[in-house]
C-alpha positions as CSV (number, residue, x, y, z in Angstrom):
1,X,-10.4,1.9,-17.3
2,X,-10.5,4.3,-20.2
3,X,-13.8,5.9,-18.9
4,X,-12.4,6.5,-15.4
5,X,-9.3,8.3,-17.2
6,X,-11.7,10.5,-19.1
7,X,-13.8,11.4,-16.0
8,X,-10.5,12.2,-14.2
9,X,-9.4,14.5,-16.7
10,X,-12.7,16.4,-16.8
11,X,-12.4,16.9,-13.0
12,X,-8.9,18.2,-13.0
13,X,-10.1,20.6,-15.9
14,X,-13.1,21.6,-13.8
15,X,-10.8,22.3,-10.8
16,X,-8.4,24.3,-13.0
17,X,-11.4,26.4,-14.4
18,X,-12.9,27.0,-11.1
19,X,-9.8,27.8,-9.2
20,X,-9.3,30.9,-11.2
21,X,-12.8,32.2,-10.9
22,X,-15.7,30.7,-9.0
23,X,-14.7,30.9,-5.5
24,X,-12.4,34.0,-5.2
25,X,-10.7,35.0,-2.0
26,X,-8.0,37.1,-1.0
27,X,-4.7,35.8,-1.6
28,X,-3.3,36.9,1.9
29,X,-4.9,33.6,3.2
30,X,-1.9,31.5,2.2
31,X,0.8,33.6,3.7
32,X,4.2,33.5,2.0
33,X,6.4,30.7,0.6
34,X,6.8,28.7,-2.6
35,X,3.2,28.1,-2.9
36,X,2.3,31.8,-2.8
37,X,5.0,32.2,-5.4
38,X,3.7,29.3,-7.6
39,X,0.0,30.5,-7.4
40,X,0.6,34.1,-7.3
41,X,-2.4,36.0,-8.7
42,X,-4.7,32.9,-8.5
43,X,-7.4,34.0,-6.1
44,X,-9.5,30.9,-6.4
45,X,-10.2,28.8,-3.5
46,X,-8.6,25.6,-5.0
47,X,-5.4,27.5,-6.0
48,X,-5.1,28.9,-2.7
49,X,-5.7,25.5,-0.9
50,X,-2.8,24.1,-3.3
51,X,-0.5,27.2,-2.3
52,X,-1.2,26.6,1.3
53,X,-0.4,22.8,0.9
54,X,2.7,23.6,-0.9
55,X,3.9,26.0,1.8
56,X,3.1,23.3,4.4
57,X,4.4,20.2,2.7
58,X,7.9,21.5,1.8
59,X,8.5,23.6,5.1
60,X,9.7,26.6,3.0
61,X,7.5,29.2,4.5
62,X,9.4,28.8,7.8
63,X,12.9,29.3,6.0
64,X,11.3,32.3,4.0
65,X,10.0,33.9,7.2
66,X,13.5,33.8,8.9
67,X,15.4,34.6,5.7
68,X,13.3,37.1,4.1
69,X,12.8,35.2,0.8
70,X,10.2,33.4,-1.1
71,X,7.7,36.4,-0.8
72,X,8.2,36.6,3.1
73,X,9.2,39.5,5.1
74,X,11.9,38.7,7.6
75,X,10.8,38.8,11.2
76,X,12.5,41.9,12.6
77,X,11.7,41.6,16.2
78,X,13.9,38.4,16.7
79,X,17.3,40.1,15.7
80,X,16.1,43.2,17.5
81,X,15.3,41.2,20.8
82,X,18.6,39.4,20.2
83,X,20.4,42.6,20.2
84,X,18.9,44.0,23.1
85,X,19.0,40.8,25.2
86,X,22.8,40.5,24.7
87,X,23.3,44.2,25.5
88,X,21.1,44.4,28.6
89,X,22.4,41.0,29.7
90,X,26.1,42.1,29.6
91,X,25.3,45.6,31.1
92,X,22.6,45.2,33.6
93,X,24.0,47.4,36.4
94,X,25.5,50.3,34.2
95,X,22.2,50.4,32.3
96,X,20.5,50.7,35.5
97,X,22.5,53.4,36.7
98,X,22.2,55.4,33.4
99,X,18.4,55.1,33.3
100,X,18.2,56.2,36.7
101,X,20.3,59.3,35.9
102,X,18.2,59.8,32.5
103,X,21.5,59.9,30.6
104,X,24.8,58.1,29.8
105,X,26.6,56.1,27.6
106,X,24.5,52.7,28.1
107,X,21.2,54.4,27.9
108,X,22.4,56.2,24.6
109,X,23.3,52.8,23.2
110,X,20.1,51.3,24.2
111,X,18.3,54.0,22.2
112,X,20.5,53.2,19.2
113,X,19.8,49.6,19.3
114,X,16.1,50.4,19.8
115,X,16.3,52.8,16.6
116,X,14.9,55.5,18.6
117,X,15.2,58.6,16.3
118,X,17.8,61.3,17.4
119,X,15.2,63.8,17.9
120,X,13.3,61.5,20.3
121,X,16.1,60.3,22.4
122,X,15.9,63.0,25.1
123,X,12.2,62.0,25.8
124,X,13.0,58.5,25.5
125,X,15.6,58.7,28.4
126,X,13.5,60.8,30.3
127,X,10.6,58.4,29.9
128,X,12.7,55.3,30.8
129,X,14.1,57.3,34.0
130,X,10.5,58.3,35.1
131,X,9.4,54.6,34.9
132,X,12.6,53.2,36.4
133,X,10.8,51.0,38.9
134,X,8.6,49.6,36.3
135,X,11.7,48.3,34.3
136,X,13.8,47.3,37.2
137,X,11.1,45.8,39.3
138,X,13.4,44.1,41.9
139,X,16.9,43.3,42.8
140,X,16.5,39.7,41.1
141,X,14.8,41.0,37.7
142,X,16.4,39.0,34.9
143,X,17.9,40.7,31.8
144,X,14.8,39.3,29.7
145,X,12.3,40.8,31.9
146,X,14.2,44.2,32.0
147,X,14.0,44.1,28.0
148,X,10.5,43.5,28.1
149,X,9.7,46.3,30.4
150,X,11.8,48.7,28.6
151,X,10.1,47.8,25.4
152,X,6.6,48.3,27.2
153,X,7.5,51.5,28.6
154,X,9.0,52.7,25.1
155,X,5.9,51.6,23.3
156,X,3.7,53.9,25.5
157,X,5.7,56.9,24.2
């Protein structure tokens, strides 16, 4: 029994020594979360395995991503799309009229919600106007399709 305890202790020490040096890999492998904070700066394979396991076991990585904590960056696109979805859903007809004209209160609000810099808003409105048929593809187009189409057209600027 005592022999097994000594062998176990030696194995643990070997893992600790090897985790800091032997199999060095990029720490980006573990993502963010509690594990990445606990094992920060330790680039060994074993320490990164423990970091990833800690993140997965406690489920803190998901919370960190949604809240912007635990070494995670908050996912901006979700909030961004939620604002756009709500605005477009509530203003489909008015927005369509403004995009078709290339100007107006609704397309200006859209530009603000999409964080289009002031100096680029004229070209933004013009681009949307020129691609109106790609944004409003039919009479039955959904607001979520319109949002995706606007993002697609704007991304090609």
